[in-house]
C-alpha positions in Angstrom: 111.6 60.3 56.7 114.6 61.7 58.6 117.5 60.0 60.3 118.9 61.2 63.5 121.7 63.7 63.3 124.9 63.8 65.3 123.2 65.1 68.4 120.0 63.0 68.1 118.3 65.8 66.1 116.5 64.8 62.9 118.4 65.7 59.7 116.7 67.8 57.1 116.4 66.5 53.6 119.5 67.2 51.6 121.7 67.7 54.7 125.1 66.0 54.3 126.2 63.3 56.6 129.5 64.0 58.4 130.0 67.5 57.0 132.1 68.5 54.0 135.4 67.2 55.2 134.3 63.5 55.0 134.4 63.4 51.2 137.7 65.2 51.1 139.2 62.6 53.5 137.9 59.7 51.6 138.9 60.9 48.1 142.3 62.6 48.8 144.5 59.5 48.5 142.8 58.1 45.3 142.9 61.5 43.7 146.5 62.0 44.6 147.5 58.6 43.1 145.5 59.4 40.0 147.2 62.7 39.6 150.7 61.1 40.1 149.8 58.5 37.4 148.7 61.2 35.0 151.9 63.2 35.6 154.0 60.1 35.1 152.3 59.1 31.9 152.4 62.6 30.4 156.0 63.2 31.3 156.9 59.9 29.7 155.5 61.2 26.4 157.2 64.6 26.6 160.8 63.8 26.4 163.9 62.0 27.6 166.4 62.2 30.4 164.8 64.4 33.1 161.3 63.6 31.8 162.1 59.9 32.1 163.3 60.3 35.7 160.1 62.3 36.5 158.0 59.6 34.9 159.6 56.7 36.8 159.3 58.6 40.1 155.7 59.6 39.6 154.6 56.1 38.3 156.5 54.3 41.1 154.4 55.9 43.9 151.1 54.3 42.9 152.8 50.9 42.3 154.5 51.1 45.7 151.2 52.0 47.4 149.5 49.0 45.7 152.3 46.7 46.7 152.3 48.0 50.3 148.6 47.4 50.8 148.6 44.0 49.0 151.4 42.7 51.3 149.8 44.3 54.4 146.7 42.3 53.7 
């Protein structure tokens, strides 16, 4: 069974809905936050002074994002 496509045409089996940019748009923010968390945690383990500043900066962005959306709700 096929569902109608964007122009009312039936989609073929295996054809993606919305094109390739949809997944990128959905996962860009979570992937960026995960990468910042990873950078923050690894930099906290690597050393002191500059590494600590990098760690605090990188780990504060996901926390600020969570706080922003929690208060917005």
